[in-house]
Each structure stands twice: as structure tokens, then as C-alpha cells.
C-alpha positions as CSV (number, residue, x, y, z in Angstrom):
1,M,74.8,192.4,-51.2
2,A,77.8,190.2,-51.5
3,V,80.4,189.6,-48.8
4,I,84.0,189.3,-49.9
5,L,87.2,188.7,-48.1
6,E,89.8,191.5,-48.4
7,K,93.0,189.6,-47.7
8,N,95.5,191.2,-45.4
9,Y,98.2,188.6,-45.3
10,S,98.9,184.9,-45.6
11,R,100.9,182.4,-43.5
12,C,102.0,178.8,-44.1
13,Q,101.9,176.4,-41.2
14,V,103.9,173.1,-41.3
15,T,103.3,170.2,-38.9
16,L,106.3,167.9,-38.6
17,E,106.6,164.6,-36.8
18,N,109.3,164.8,-34.2
19,G,109.6,161.3,-32.8
20,I,107.4,159.1,-30.6
21,D,106.4,159.4,-27.0
22,N,106.5,156.6,-24.3
23,E,103.1,155.3,-25.3
24,G,104.0,155.0,-29.0
25,N,102.1,158.1,-30.2
26,P,103.8,160.5,-32.6
27,I,105.0,163.8,-31.3
28,F,104.2,166.8,-33.5
29,V,105.7,170.2,-33.8
30,S,104.4,173.1,-35.8
31,R,106.3,175.9,-37.6
32,T,104.7,178.9,-39.1
33,F,106.1,181.0,-42.0
34,G,104.6,184.5,-42.2
35,R,104.6,187.6,-44.3
36,I,103.5,185.7,-47.4
37,D,102.0,187.9,-50.1
38,P,98.2,187.1,-50.2
39,E,98.3,187.2,-54.0
40,T,100.8,184.2,-54.1
41,T,99.2,181.3,-55.9
42,H,98.7,178.0,-54.1
43,Q,101.1,176.2,-56.5
44,D,103.9,178.8,-56.0
45,L,103.6,178.6,-52.3
46,Y,103.6,174.8,-52.3
47,D,106.7,174.7,-54.6
48,V,108.6,177.1,-52.3
49,M,107.6,175.2,-49.2
50,Q,108.6,171.9,-50.7
51,A,112.1,173.4,-51.5
52,L,112.4,174.7,-48.0
53,L,111.2,171.5,-46.3
54,E,113.8,169.4,-48.2
55,L,116.4,171.2,-46.1
56,Q,115.2,169.6,-42.8
57,E,115.1,166.0,-41.6
58,L,111.7,165.6,-39.9
59,P,108.9,164.1,-41.9
60,V,106.1,166.5,-42.9
61,R,102.7,165.6,-41.7
62,V,100.6,168.6,-42.8
63,L,101.1,171.7,-44.9
64,R,98.5,174.5,-44.4
65,R,97.9,177.9,-45.9
66,L,96.3,180.3,-43.5
67,D,94.8,183.4,-45.1
68,D,93.7,186.4,-42.9
69,G,91.5,189.2,-43.9
70,E,88.5,191.4,-43.4
71,L,85.0,190.5,-44.5
72,I,83.5,193.4,-46.4
73,V,79.9,193.9,-47.7
74,E,79.9,195.2,-51.3
């Protein structure tokens, strides 16, 4: 019996650096972009996110793909 992931949807989470606090530590903010087709390739998602992120001023710290789904036994 094999267990597979039946993907429901994907999201992309971006962590941005939004300044420095009083102690000199970076302040991070996260933004999540949802409703991404789970069949979208990693390269296509990366390319689109790079184009979107060029429109904002904050430096990008982390770019994550979050896949959600149901584990099914075949």
C-alpha cells in the first residue's frame, strides 16, 4: 500500500524584512498569496512571484510554497 498526497490547493508565503527594532534585530512581516493551482510548476510560481516582488520595496528574506492536501492510501 502506497500513501499519496492528493493536493487540494497551494499558497505562496513571502517573508519580508521591514526595518530594525530598538535592539538592532530585523523585523519581519509575512504575506501569503493563495488560490494557486496545485499543478503549477515550482519554476512558474517562482517566476511569477519574482515579478510581483519587484513591485515592492522591502527586501525578500524567504519565499515558501505551501501545498495542502489529503493523504490517501492506494
